[in-house]
Each structure stands twice: as C-alpha cells, then as structure tokens.
N, C-alpha and C positions, 0 to 999 in steps of 0.2 A: 103438388106439394109432396105427395107420398113417394111419387117417383124419384123426386130430388133427394128425399130423406134416405130412401133405399140405396141410390147411388153413392150417397155421401158415406153411409155405413159400409158399403162395399169397398170404397176407396180407403177408408180408414182400416178395414180389416186387411186389405192388401198391403198397405203400408206396414202393418205389423208382421206380415208374412214375409215381406221383401228381403229383409236381412237373411232369413234361414233359407229362402229360395235362391238368393244370389250365392250364398256359401255352397248350397248343394250344386249348383250349376258350375261354379268355378272349381270346386275340389272333388267332385264325383261325376257329374253328367258329362262335362267336357272332356276330362281325362279318360272316362269310359269310351266315348265315341272316338277320341283321338287314337287310343290303344287299338280299337277295332280296325281302324283305317291303317295304322301302322303295320299290323299283322300281315297285311297283303302287299306290303312294299319292302324295298331293301334299305330302309332308313338306318343310316349309320352316323352317329353324331361326330365322328371323326372325318366323315367325308361330306356330310350335309350340314353345314353350319354357316355363319355369317362370314367366315373367313375363306371358304371354298365354295364354289358355285356349281357343284356337280348336280346334274339332274337327278331327281327322285323318280325311281322306276316302279311301275306296279308289276309285281311278280306273281300274282294270283296265289295259287296254293303251294308254291315252291317252299315257303318257311315251313308249312305243316308237313310237306313231303320230307324235307331235311330233318325234321323233329324225329320222325320215326326211324330215321337212319343214323341218328346220332346216339353212339354208344355211351357218351358221358350222360345224355339225358336219361337213359334207361338205368344207368347206374344210380344217378340221383333220385329217380323215381323209385328204385328199389331201396335206397336209404330212408326215403320217405315212409314207405310201407313197413320197413323194418322198425322204425321208431313207434309206429302206431301199435306194435306188440306190446308196449308198455301201457297202452289204454286200459285193458281189462284189469291189470293190477292196481292202476289208479282208481277205477271204479270200485273195486273190492276194498281198498283202502278207505275210500270216502264211505263207503256202506258200513265198514267196521267201526270207523270213527263216530258216524252217526248213531249206530247201535250203542256204543259205549257211553255216548253223551246222553242218550235217552234213559240210561240205567243210573245215571247219578241222582241221589236223593233229591226230593222236592223240597226239603227244608232249607229255608233262608236264614241268614244270620246278619246282623249289622256289623259284626267284626269282619266280614269277609273283605270289604273295601279297605279297612285298615291293614289287614294282612297284605293285601295286595300292595299298598303303598310301602309298608315295612320291607316286603320283598324288593321293590325297586331301590329302596334306600340301601339294602344290604349289597345289591349288585352294583350301584354307583360307588358305594364305599369300597368294595373290592377293587374296582377299576382304578380308583385314587390310590389306594394302597400298593396295587401292582405298579403303578407309574413312580411310586415312591421308593421302590426296592424291596417290597415285601416278598417273602419266600412263596413258592408255589403252593406248599401244604396248607398255608394259612388261607391263600386264595381260594383253594379247593373247599376248605371249611365254610367259607362265605357263600360259595356257589351252592354248597350243599344246603345250607341253611335257606337260601333262596328257592331251591327246588322244594324243600319241605313247605315253605310258606306258600307257594303256588299250590301244592298239593292240598294243604288244608283250605286255602282259600277257595279252590275249585269245589270242594265238597260242600263247603258252607254257603256257597252262592249258587247251589244247584246247577254246577257246571257252566256258569257264565264265564268264569275265568278260563276254564278249558277251551270253550268255544271261541273266546277272543284270541287265545294263543294259537289254536289250530288255524284260525282264518287270517292270522297276521301276515303270512307269506303273501296272501293276495293283495295287501296294502302296500307291500315293499316294492320299490322301483326295480324293474326287471334286470337293467344292467348292473345296478349295484349287487343284485343277488347273484348274478352270474360271475361277476368278478370274486365275489366272496366264495363261491363253490370252486373256482379256479385255484384260489389260494388253498382251500381245503384239499383238492386233488393233487397238490404239489407232491411229486414222487419222493422228494428228499426231506422236505420240511414241513409238508402238510400233515395236520393232526390225524387225518384219517389213516395214512400209511404208518404214522408213529404208533397208533393204537393197534394196527393190524400186526405189526412185527411180533410181539410176544404171543399173540393169539395163533399165528401162523406157525410158529416155532412149536407151541403145544400141540397143534393139530398135527404136524408132521411127525411129532413123536408117537401120537396115538395111532396115525396111520401106518408107521412102520411096525408098530407092535401088533397090530390087527390087520394086516394087509389082505388077508383072506376074505374079510368082511367087504372090502371095497371092490375086491376083484370079482368075487362071485356073489356075496349075500345082497349088496345093495342092487345090482342089476336084477336079481331074481325078485327082490321085494318091490322094486320099481315096476318090473313087468307084470307082477301079480296085481299090483294096485292099478295099473293102466288097464289090464284086462277086466277087472272088476268094474272100473268106471265105465269102459266101453260097453260091457254087457248090460250094465245098469241103465245106461242111455238107450240102448236098442230095446230093452224091455219097456222102458218108460215111454219110448215113442209108439211102440206098438200098442200100449194100453191106451194112449191118447187117441191114437187112430181108431181103435175099436169103440172108444167112448164118443167118437165124433167130436173131439175137442181140438184136433190138429188136422189141417189140410195137407194137400200135396207140398205146397210151398214151405210149410212149417216143417215137414218131415225132411226136406232137403236142407233147410237151415239147421235142424238139429243133428243131422248126419255130418255136417261139416266139423263138428266138435271132434270125433274120433279120426277124421279123415286127415286133417292139417297136420296133426303130429305125425301120422304115419308117413307122409311126405317128408317131413323133416328127418325122421329116423331113417328111412330108406336112402336119402340124399347123404347123411352123415356117414354111413357104412360104405359109401363109394358107389352106390347104384347111380346109373346115369339118371339125369332129369327126366328123360323120356320113359325109362323103365319105372322110375319112382311115380311119375305122373300116371302111367298106365295101371300100375298095381293099386295106387289109391283110387283111381277113377273106377277100377273093377270092384274093389270093395265098396267104395261109396255107392255105385250103381246097384250092387246086390243088395246092399242094405235098404236102399230106397224102394227097388222092385219088390223085394219080399215083403217089405212092410205095406206097400200100397196095394198089393195083390190079395192081402188078407181080407176075408170078408168080414165086415163089421158085425160083431155079435149083437150089439143093440145101439140105439141112437140113430138120429136122421143123418142123412148125408150132408156134410157141411161144405163150406166154401173152401176153395183151394188155398186161400191166405188165412184161414181161420187158425189162431194160435201162433201166427208168425211172430208176434212181438216177444211172446214168452220164450220161444225157442231160440230167437236171435239173441235175447239177453243171456240165456242160459249158456249158449255156445260161446259168448264172450267170456264166460268163466271157465267153461271146460277146456277151451283150446289152450290158454297158458298153462293150466294145471297139468294137462296130459303133455304138453311140451316140456315141462320141468321133469316129469317122470321119463320122457324120452331121452332127455339130456342125461339123467341119472343112468339109463341104460347104456348110453353111448360113451359117456365120459368116465364113469366110475373105474373101469378097468385100468385106465391110464393113471389114476391117482397115485397108487403105491410107488410107481417108477419116479413120478415127480417128487414124492416124499423123500426118496432116498437123497437126493441132492438138496432138498429143503425148499419149502415154499417161500417166494419172495412177494412183497406187496407189488400190485400192478403199477405200471405206469399209465394211469388212468386215461388222460388225455393225449398222451404221446404214443400209444400203442394202437395200431390198427384194430385189433380184436376188441379192445376195451373202450374204444372212443364212444361208439354209439351206446353201449350199455351205461357208461358214465353219465350221458346226458338223459338216459332213460330213469336212472336212479334219482337224479336231481329233479326230473319232471314228477316222479312218483312222490317225492317229499313235497313238492307244491301242490299236487293234486289231492292229497289226502284232506287237506282242510280247505279246499277251494269251494267254489260255488255248488259243486257236486254234493258236497257235504250238507250244505244249506238245503238243497233240493231234497236229499234223503230225510233230513229232519223234518221238513214239511210233509213229506209223504208219510213218515212214521207217525206224525201227530194226527194225520187224518185217517188212520186205520181204526175202525170201529171197535171199542173195547168189548162190545157183545161178542165179537169173533173169538177174542181170547177167552172170554168166559165159557163160551161153548166148547172150546178146544180143552179147557181145564176140566169141565164136566165129563168130557169123553175120556179123560185120563191121558191126554197127550203129553208128551215129554217136551223138554225144552227145544230139542231139535226138530220134532214133529211140528211144534208150534210155528217155529221159524219157516220150515219148509211148506207147510200146508195153509198157513195164515199170512205170515210176514211177506214171504217171497212173491206169492201171486199178486198181492197188493202193491208191491214195489216193482213188479215187472214193466209196467208202462213207464215209470220214471227211469228205470235202468235202460230201457230201449231208447228213450229220448236222449239221455246222457250219452249213450254210445254213439247215436248218429251225430249228435252235435260235436262230440269228442272226435270223431272220424273227420268230420268237415274241418275242425279247427286244426287237427294234426296235418291234414294235407295242405293247409295253408301256412303252417308254422315251421319252425325249426331254424329259420334264419336268425331270429333274435337270440337264440341260444348259442348257435355256433359261431356267429360273427365275433363276440368278445372273447369266447373260451378257446376255439380252435382253429378259427379262420377257415372253417370248411375241411380241415385236414384231420388226421394224417392221411395223405394219399387220397383225399376225397372222401374219406370215411363218414364224415358228418355233413357233407354238402347235400342239402335236401332240395326239393323242386322250388321252393321259394328263394333259397340261396342261389339256385341255378339261374333264376329269373334276374336276380339282382346283378349276378357276375356277367351274364350276357349283356343286360342293359346299361350297366354303369361302369364296368371294368373294360369289356371289350367294345363297348359302344354300339352293338348291334341291337338297336331298339325294336326294329322290325321283327327279328327273330325272337327276341325276349317277349314281345307282345303276342306272338303265336303260342309261345308256351304258357303264358298267363291265361289265355283263352282256352287252351287245352285243360288247364287246371280248373277254370271256371265250369267246363263242361263236366268234369268229374264231380265237382261239388254240386252242381245243378242236378245231376242224376241222383246223388244221395239226398238231396233235398226233396226231390219228387218221391223217392221212396219213404221218406219221413212223412211227408203229407198224406201219401196213399195208404200207409200201413198203420203208422202210429196213431194218427187221429181216428182211424176206423176201429181200431182195438185198444183204445185207451182204457177200456173198462174191463178187459177180459181177465 
C-alpha cells in the first residue's frame, strides 16, 4: 500500500513537472545539442533543405579554423569589446544614482501620490493641447510644472517616485526604446542635435577666444591628473602588498588600470601596435615586479588571489577615467583648428566614428536605473551604521567615509555587477544594432551576436554560425568560472 501511494505521488509530481521539462527539452536542450552537432558540419539552409537533397558533410574543426582566419569575425569581436568600454560608466552611474537615492529624506507625506497624479494630469493635458495647436512656450510651461511636481513628490515620498522613474526604462519594450532613440539621434530633426547647435556655436566662440588653453593647458592638466592617478594607484598597490591585503593576482589586476590607457595613448599618437604593446608590457611588468619584490614590512603572507575582487572593481573605474584623460591629451590640440570652421552636431548613427559611442550613450542611459541600481541600493542598506559612526568619531570627511567605509563594502557587489555585465555585453549588441543601424555604417556596430545572426539566417551558413556561437559560449564560460572562483571566495573582503 505504501509503495503504491509513493508511486502515485511520484507520478503526480512528474505530471506537474512535465510541462516545464517538455519546454526545456524543446526550446533549450534540443537546440543546444543540435547547434553543437551543426558546428562540425557544413550545414547550409540554402543547400540542405527539403527542396534540395545535397548530402550533409562532417567537416571536423574546419568551421573553427575558418573562424580564426575570418577578418570580419575579428572586426565584430573588436566591436563587441569596444562596446564593453561603456560598462564602467554604467556601473559608476548606477552607483551614483543609488547614493543619491539613499540621501533623500526619510520623511513621508500623504500628498506625494496626489502630486504624482497631478503631474501625470499636467503631462496628459500638455499633449492634448499640443495636438490642438498650442504654442511650444505654453507646452514648455506645462512640462516645467510636471518636472516641479515630480521633484516635490520625490522628496515627499522618500525617493519612491525617483526610484520608479529611474527604473522605468527597464520596463520599457526594447525595440520601442531603440526606435525612440533613433528618432532622437536624427541628424536633421532630432531634438539632441537641435539642442546641440547653440551650445556648439557658443563653445566654438569660447575655444577661438582661448585657443591656447586647449592647445597647451588642457593636455598639461590632463597629463598631470593622469600622473597623479597613476602614482596614487602604484602607492596604493604597494601599501596593500605590504599589509598582505593583496596577492600577486590582485597586483596584476590593479596594474591594468594605468596600462590600458597607455596603450590607447601610444596607439593614438601613431605608434605601431607592436611598439605600443611592448611599451605597455614593459611598464606593466616593471610595476608588477617592483611591487612584488618588495619585502612585506608586516603581516602574514597572503594568497595569490587575495584582494582580487577589490582591485578588479577599482580597475573598472580607473580605466575609463584614465582613458578620458588620455583622450584629453591626444585630442585637445586639434580642437582650436576645428573651432575655426565651427563645430557641427555629429551624424550619430550614420558616421563610422560616432555609431558605437551613440549606442554606448543609449546603453548608459538605460544602465543608470537598471537592476544594477537596485543591487547597489540593497548593498548600501546592508552597510552597518556602526561603521559610519566610528568614522565620524575619528573625524573622517565625506570622501574618507566613502573610500574607507562605503567602497570596501560595495566592492563585492561591484565585482559581481562587472562580471555579469561583461557576460551580458559579450552576448548583447544585436537587439540595439538591428533596429537602429542594421549593423552599419560599414560594420561599425556589428557585434558578435549580430555576426552569428547574419551568418545563420542571412547567408544561411548554420554550421559556421554554430561554431561562432560555441566560441562565444567558451568566452562566457571562462568568465563564469572566474566569477565562481574569485567572487564567491572574496565576497566579504
């Protein structure tokens, strides 16, 4: 009797699991196995279909060999990694938004929802009046009242309205958002360029009046700031090495911050890639060797990967900051010459040099209020108030409180967000480029996922597309291993 009851319960449980299991097999397991098999064949949908009976051949690793000899693949892989440069800015924006939201007053008021409803009424009224022929000045007044109502409602509701508005892009349909941004980027009628015209005209006049500042002053200031940041990072790494808070792997990760912008700067000034890589490698190796050869003044010997999470998270912030300074050094001397003929708004999506930055700006706008902000809000709420009280008793300033209390507590969250962001960045790009640029201009926005789509469904080479997809899987798998290896181990550092 007990065996029959147990078997009956097992059958009932399996009946409940069957729909989910069937969906997993039909939409995940079977396509996964089929793509793995196709990666070793010459499957072409224009040659191997029900209308043509050509034999399917097993080509072993030919697809993977062709992959590494395909210049278009390496170009698209480079585009994918270039778009990843916007990830640190998105992380910094999410952290800044979370810090601002935590500073909003805790006082609540029942008038907050009423003000929010009033703001929506103002906006709806403005749209109705605009359709009725109302002048733009009156519409601007209504939208100004809407902004004021949102401001007041956000304060009175302890930031609830702000959090909702920041997180709103995450609820918006992706294609609709991309079409909207395509309209915003229109070089002739887009509101972005229309707003930039008077700003650029004024900026050109300022540059012409003070051309020496941009020719000599800005590069000198950028160089000084870059050197200060570089020496600060070196001193910090050596102190953490002496205190046994960072191992060899952490020193290497921290040294990447000053090294990557050096490669960018040397390459910009016409130095060949080999010379740039050699100079950067020499500086990178000198920094690592001189740091690791120092005898620890105190503290026990630590593991090689100790402190890796903290240094990786900090490098994600230092690299884009130093690259901005390197761009200031390289680009500033050419600004006065451009100002003589006048600055023109860019052709955002139609210019090869602006296409990728345009997608990065849009991604930054979406990332500021995304799930990363929610993770940072949760991490900030879990920081013990006793730590801040101890810092206040020691006379710590606002910046010292952030650097010595807030940032170390947020380093595990930052490392996790960075790893997940890199994984998503390697897999993404297609959903943005397809409706906005079609991968152009001249392949500037064709990412690895877009390359897989093109090879699989435009040219029909499903076998080759499957090989690229499995190469992408290997990249993501390696990053996932790094995440499980280091993030989980140093979650409390």
